[in-house]
N, C-alpha and C positions, 0 to 999 in steps of 0.2 A: 504494500500500500504506500502511496506517495502522500506525505503530509507537508503542506506548504505553510510558510510563515511570511506575512507581509507587514511592513511597518512604514507608516507615513505620519507626518506631523498633523495632517488634517485630511478630511475626505476630499479627494480631488481626482483629476483624471489619471494621475500617476497610479493611484490605488486601483482604479478600474483596469488600467493597462496591466498591472502586475497580476491581478486576478485572472484576466483574460489569458495571459501568457501561461500562468500556472495550470489553468484548465486545459489548454492546448497540449501541455506536456504531461497530462495525465494525473494531475493532483485530484485526489478524492476528498480531501479534507483541508480546509484553509483557515488558518488562524490569523486574525487581523488586529494589529496594534495601532491605535490612533493616539500617539503620544508625541509630545515635543521632545526635542533633543535633550533639553535640560532634565526631563523626567525619564531618562533612559534606564535608570536603576530599577524603577518599579514596572517591570515588564510582565504584567499579569498573563497576557495571552502567550507570551514566549514560554513562560513556565508551564502553562497548560499544554502547549504543543509538545514540550519535552516529556511531560508526564504521559501524553497520549501515545507517543510512538512506541512500537514494540520491535523486538528482534526481527530482522529481515525487512523492515520498512525503509523508506527513503525520506529524508528530511530535505525539503526544497526551499531555497531562499534566492532572492534576486542577486544579492551581492554579499560578499564575505563580511562586510561591516554590520550586517543585520544580526550577526551572532554575538556581538559584544561591543563595548565602547572603547576597548583598547586591545593591544596585542595579547596580553595575558588572558583577558576574558574570552577572546575569540578562540584561542587555543584550548582553553578550558572547556568551552562548549563542544569543540571538535573532539576532544578527548572523551567527553561524556557520551557523545554519539557513538564513538568507537567502542566504548565499554559495553554499550547496549547493542552492539552489532547492527547499528543503523547507518545506512549509506547517506552521504551528503551530496546534494545536487545544487550547484550554483549556476543559475541560468545564464548569467553574464560571462561565464567561463565554460564553454562547451567541453573542454578537455577534462573537467572535473565530473562530467556526466557520462563519459564514454570510457570503456576499457582500453588499455594500451596494448595488452597482449599477455606478457608474462605477469602472473599475479604478484610476485615479489617486486618486480620493477614497477608495476602499476601502483602498488602501495607506496613505494619509495618516492617516485616522481610526484605523486599527488600530495604526499606529506610535505615535500619541498615547496610545491606550488602554494599550498595552504599557508605555510609559514611566511612565504614571501608576500602573499596577498594581505595577510594579517599585519605584517610590518608596514606595508604601503598604506593600509587603511589607517593605522595609528599615526604615521607620519603626516598624512593628509589632514587628520583631525587636529594634530598639534600645530600644523602650519596655519590652519584656519583659525585656531584659537590665538596664535601669535599675531596674525593680521588683525583680528578683532581687538586684541590688546593694544596694538599700535594705533588703530583707529580711535579707540577710547582715549589714549594718551594725547593724540592730536586734538581731539574734541575738548579735552580738559584744558589744554594750553590755550585754546581759542575761547574758553569759557562757555561752551555750548553743550557740555556733557551733562545729562540729567539722569544718569544711571543710579540705581539703588545702591546705597553704601554697603560694603561688605562688612558684616558684623565680626567675623573671625578672621583676622589677618595680622601680620607682623606690625602694621601701622594702624591698627584699629584704635578708635578714639577712647573706647572703654578699656582701661588697664586690665580688668578681669578677663575680658574677651581676648585681649592680647596674650594673657597667660594661658588661657585655654588653647589658643592657636598653637603656641609653642609646645604645649604638652601633646597635642594631636600630632605635630610634626615628629616629636621624639618617639611616640608610639608607632607611627608609620615607619620610621627608620628601624625600629625594632622588629618590624614585620608582623605586628599584632593584627588579628582579624578586624575588618571594617566594622562589623556589628559590635564587637567588644569595645572598640574605640568610641563608637557613637554612644553606646550605653554608659560607658565610664564618664564621658564628658557631657552627657545629656544634650547632645546635638543630633541632628538628622544625618542619616547615611549620605544623602546627596551632598551635605556640607563636607563630610570627610572625603568623598570622591573629588569634590571641587578642589580641596586643598592638595590632595594627592596629585591631581592633574597639573595644578600650578607648579608643584615641586618638580614633577617630571619635565615640564616645559622649561623651567629655569635650568635644570641639569643639562638638558639637551642643548640649550643656548650656550651654556658655559663650555660645553664640549666642542662646539663649532667655532669658538673664538680663537 
């Protein structure tokens, strides 16, 4: 059985196109997530889709970045599908939907492709975030930025929230689970993910200097 997962920020033609493509390729069950990029963490339909698939099924997505918000999340989802012996079909990459020939070579090549695509997806996301940050910085210089202030940051106005931010950073560096960090500091998981992403982006920028 082919189970498809579609994700869009709002109901638009792109969703209709995805559904139409999935059906043409034989999808029998389609899970639809209508969420904004900022709410990527709470993917209810994605969790339902993973719970629904069974051994021998195929899990279909339009692009590799539908599986996670970063490199680690994507590979974690791929690993989970492998453990359940569920095939992965990426409609934008035909090679991932067709056998190469030798089973061992097939698995090896596809694993390499998946890792490469996951890395590219994360780099594109970080680049988009970097451009957004640059745009905000320019807008601030011009005095036209009206963005919502970030509560937990190194330069937060509230000293207590500054302290919480630094504690979160330390816990992330120690490799503690996101859920544990959120509960310990009484903040939401999206806040932890946002801080984690900011740290990753700063690290990558330092490495390129």
